[in-house]
N, C-alpha and C positions, 0 to 999 in steps of 0.2 A: 792750383795749391792755396788756401787760406794762409795770412800769416799766423794764426793760431796753430794750425797743422805743422807750419815750418819750425815752430818752436818746439814742439813736442818731438820733431825729428831730431834736433838740435841738442836737446837736453841730456845733460849728464854724459859731457865726452870724457874718455879718461883724463884723469889728473897726470900731470907728468911732472917729472922731478927735474930741476934746472940749477946748475952749479952755483949760480948767484945769488940763490935764495935759500934762506935757512928752510930746514926740514919742518914739516907740519908738526904741531905739538903733539904729545902723546896723551892720548884719550883713553879714560876708563869708563868702558860702555862695551855692549854687546857688539853694535853697530853705529856707525856715525856719517854724514854727510855733511858737504860745506860746498855752496854754491852761490855764483853770482846771478840774480836775477835777472841782469839788464843783457849779459850774454848767454846765458842758460847753459854755463859751461861749469862741470865740477872743479872744484880747486884741490878738495881732497877727500877720500873716503876711505871706509873700510867694511867688510861685511854689506856693503849696500844692497845687494840682492838677494840678502839672507831671509828667508820668509821667518817673520815672528811674530807673537801677539800685539796688536797696536794699542790696545787698551784704550783710553779716551781720546786717541789722537785719529779715532774712526770718526770723531763728531765733526772733522775737517769734512768730510765727504756728507754729512747730513747738512752741516752748513752750506755746503756748496749746492745741494739740491735745495734746500731751502731758497737760496739765494736766486736760483734760477727761476724757480715757480715765483717769486717776486718780479723778477724780472721780464716774465712772460704773462704776469697779472692772472695767474691762476691762484695766487694767494696774495693776500695783502697786509700790511703790518697791523691795520685796526681790526682785523678779523678776529673774532671770538672762537676758540676752540672748545669743545666739548672736552672734560677732561675723563677719560675712561677708568674703570678699576685696575687695567694693567697699567695705565700710566701712573696713576696714584699709586700702585704698589711696588714702583720700579726700585730693584735692589741697587744698592750703591749710593754715591752721591747724588742729592737731589736740589730742587730748587723749593720744593715743598708746595706743587699745585695740589688742588683738593677737587674731588667729583662737587659739581654744583657751583662752585665757585669760580666769576667768569675770569678767563685769562685770554688773551690776547695774543698773536705773533710776534709781535714786538717784544712782549713780556717773556715769551718762550726762547726767543732767540738770545735776549740777554743771559735767562737762566741756563741757557746750554754752553753759551759761549765763555761768560764770566764765571758761573756757579757750577759748571759743568755738570747740568743736571741730568741723570738718566731719564728722568720722568720728563723734561721737557722734550728730549729726542724721541721719547715714544709718541708724546702728544702730537710732536711735529710729522713725525712719518705717518701718523693715522690720520692727520688733515691734510696731508699731499698724497698719500696713495691708499688710504681707507683702512692698511693694517700695515705693521711692521714687516710683516712676510713681504707682503708686495714691495715694499719701499727697500726692503735687503735686495730685491731684485734690481730695482731701479738703479741701486747704487752700485750694484756690480757692471749693468751696461754702461755706465756713465765709467766706470774705473776702466772698460776697456776702450771707450772711445779716448780717453786721456792717456792710453797706452801703459796704464797700471798693469803688468804681465805677471806680478809678484804678488796680487790681490786678490782676496776673496772675503765678502762681509756676509754674517748672517744676521746681523741685527744693527740697530741704528746707534746704540752708546758705547759699544767696546766691550760688552761683558762678556768673559770668557768664554771660548767655544773652540773645538780641535777645529773646526771647517772655516776659522775666523783668524784671517792674519794676512799681513802686509809686509812691507820691506822699507829701509831707509829711503832706498829710491824712489820707490813709488810714492810714499809720502811726501817727499819733497818734490815731485813732479805734481802731485795734488795740492800742496802748500803754493806753489808757484801759479798754479793755475787759478786758484781762487783769489788771491791777489791782483793778478791780471785781468779776470774776467769781471771780479764785483768790486772794483775801487770804490763805490759807494757805499758798500757795507764791511769792507775791511775795518774801519776803525774801530768797530766794536771789540774788535781783540787789544785794543790799548786800554779799556776800562779797568780800574784796577779793583773795582768792587761793584757789588748789586745788591740791592734789597728788595726782597718780594715777601710777602706773607708776615712781614714784621721781623724778617729775619735777613740780618746784613751778612753776607759771606764774601771774602777778598777773592781776587783772582790767583788763581795757583801758581801762575807762573811769577817767580820771583824775580826774574830779569826785568820786570816793568819797573820796579823800585831799585834795582843795582844800575841798570844803564840808561842814562836819558836817552839813547839812539833806540832802543828796542820797543817796537810797537805792536807786538803780537809774538806767537800765535796760542800755542795749546799744549797743555801737560796732560800725561797720562800715567795712570799707575797700575798694575795689579799684582800679585804674587808671582807670576807666571813670566809676566813682561818687565819686570822692575820699573825704575822710575824713568820716564820718557819726555822729552820737550823737543818741540818744533820751535826754533825761534827765528825772529826777523827783525832784522835792523838795518835803519836807512842813516847813512851819512853823506850829506850833500845830494849829489845824484845818485850815488850807488845804494841798492839794497842785496844784503846777503841773507841767505836763509841757510841755519844750520838745524840739523835731526840728529839727535841724540837718543838712543834706545838701548835700555838696559843698563842704566847707571846705577850705582850702590845704593844711591840717598837722593833725598828732594836737593839738599844743597850740593850733592853731586852733581846732578842732572844741571844745575844752574853753573858750576863752576866750568863744568868741559862745556858746555855750548857757550860761555864767555871767550875762553881759550879758541874757539872756532872761529867765532867771530872778529876777535880782535885780529887772529894770524891772517885772516882775509882783507881785512881792512890796512892792516900794516903792510900787509910784503905784496898786494896784488891791485893791479888796476884794472878797470873796465874801461877799453877803448873803442871809440865809435869810430870803424873803418868807413861806411856808407851812411847816407842818409835814406830814410825812406823816399822810394822814387828815384834816386839816384840811377843813372846807367851804370854798370861796372864796365859792359862792352856792349857794340852792337854786332850780332851775329846774323850770318847769311840764312836766308829762307826762301823755300823754294815752291813754287804753284801758289803763290801766294799774291794779294793785291799791292803788297810792299815787299821789296828783297831782300830788306833789312828787319830787324826786332832789336828792341831796347831790351837789355837784361840788365836785371838788378834784384832788389830786395822790396819787400811790401811794407815792410817796417823797419826802423832804424838799426843797424845791424852793429853789435857790439861783441868784441872778443875779450876775455879775460887772459891778462899776461904778466909775469912778476913784474915789479914795479923796477921802471928802469930799462926794461928792454924792449918797449913797443917800436922803437925804431930797427930792430932786428928780425920785425915780422916780414915775412915774404908769402904772396899770396900768387898762385898760379890759377886761370880759367881754364877750365876744359869744357867745351862745346859739346853737347848732344847733335852731332852731325849723322845723316843731314838732317836738318829741320824742315819739315813740310806742313804746308799751310792746310787748313785752318788752325791756328795757334790763338789760344785766350789768355787771358789776363792772369797771372798766378800758376800759367802752365810752366813746370821745370823744363828750362833749356840748357842748363848747363850746372858745373859744379865748380866751387870756388875751394882751392886746396890751399890751406894755411899751415906754415912752418914756421919754427922758432927756435934759431940755434941749429937748423938743418934739423930738428925734431918735428915728426908730423904732429900738428896742433890740431887738426879737424877738418872736415870735408863739409861743405855748407852748399846747399840747393840754392841756386840762381834761377829766378822765373821770369817769364816775359812781362814786360810794365806796360804792355798795350796789346789790343786784338790785332791780328794780322788775318782778315778773312780771305778766303779763298779765291783764286783768280779766276777769269773767263777760261773758256775753251782753250784759246790760243795762247793764253799765258802758260796753262796746266801742260799743253801738248809740248812747248817748248822746253819748259824745266823737266818734263818726263824724258825728252829725249838726251837733256844735260845729265839727267842721273843714270840713262843706261852707259852714256858715256865712262860715267863715274866707276 
């Protein structure tokens, strides 16, 4: 099991109510979610699995695939993209690209992220996949890989379509993956404005002006979706993400997002329980060249808890016995069960920190006898 896969499995654990902490703020929106990126835990949420129209929040997936193409070197920032008539005539918000006028991938990314250009999305989709239709298929494959079970995409920009939907849970999952997987490109989301074709357009994420800790991410609006915002803020080493879907106004999505972020930073802590590669325990192994395996996490392990309650955390390790070689790095070998104030907080996969190859004939025979007697 890779660190990325482990993160996906742990994301969005149910938020719990504790007597020693104020209740979450009342949020005026159709659905919302707040979680700690370090711990990958939900802090508070409502209707997070309800399928809704994602509007321009769709562009987070378009960005994800574009960044992946850059990382795989199938696309370059300097690459010039031919603007099709379909891209040129895109409905809705635009960066105003034109057929016959050179535009490169770097400009298209800024046009999509800052100006929310639907034309930029189509141009990027065509550059990556040949057509927007094929690109939508790529979007859905990636959504499945990331664990987005309440999502289906039909286009790259977020134009209304009955078969185009997502949820607060899935959009938060996607936003976290984008930040985690492409830190070199994420700073583009902090840009307050971008100028292309002699037209200067401001970023629609007003939180970039309101809260100095906010450095992303994306707004969305259609008549059906209402006003939507995925916002990310970092204070010190902590990063929180808020997802607000279906607010009543532009100012409303800003205010509700700010409420959620302030609540998370004010009343919760992100506590590191184990370092990357730290042995949580050593477990017995049968039929291996070694009779013990170190178990732990392949990345730093954090948990979100109400402020001041970290010393009340209790951990219980349950081993997957019997463990039989061969065992590979990253293979699940147990589960850590966490509780806080006697309430279950979550269950976390613990993996092997090193390989244990299979033993020779005599070693296997002896352990087979031990297994039989057990």
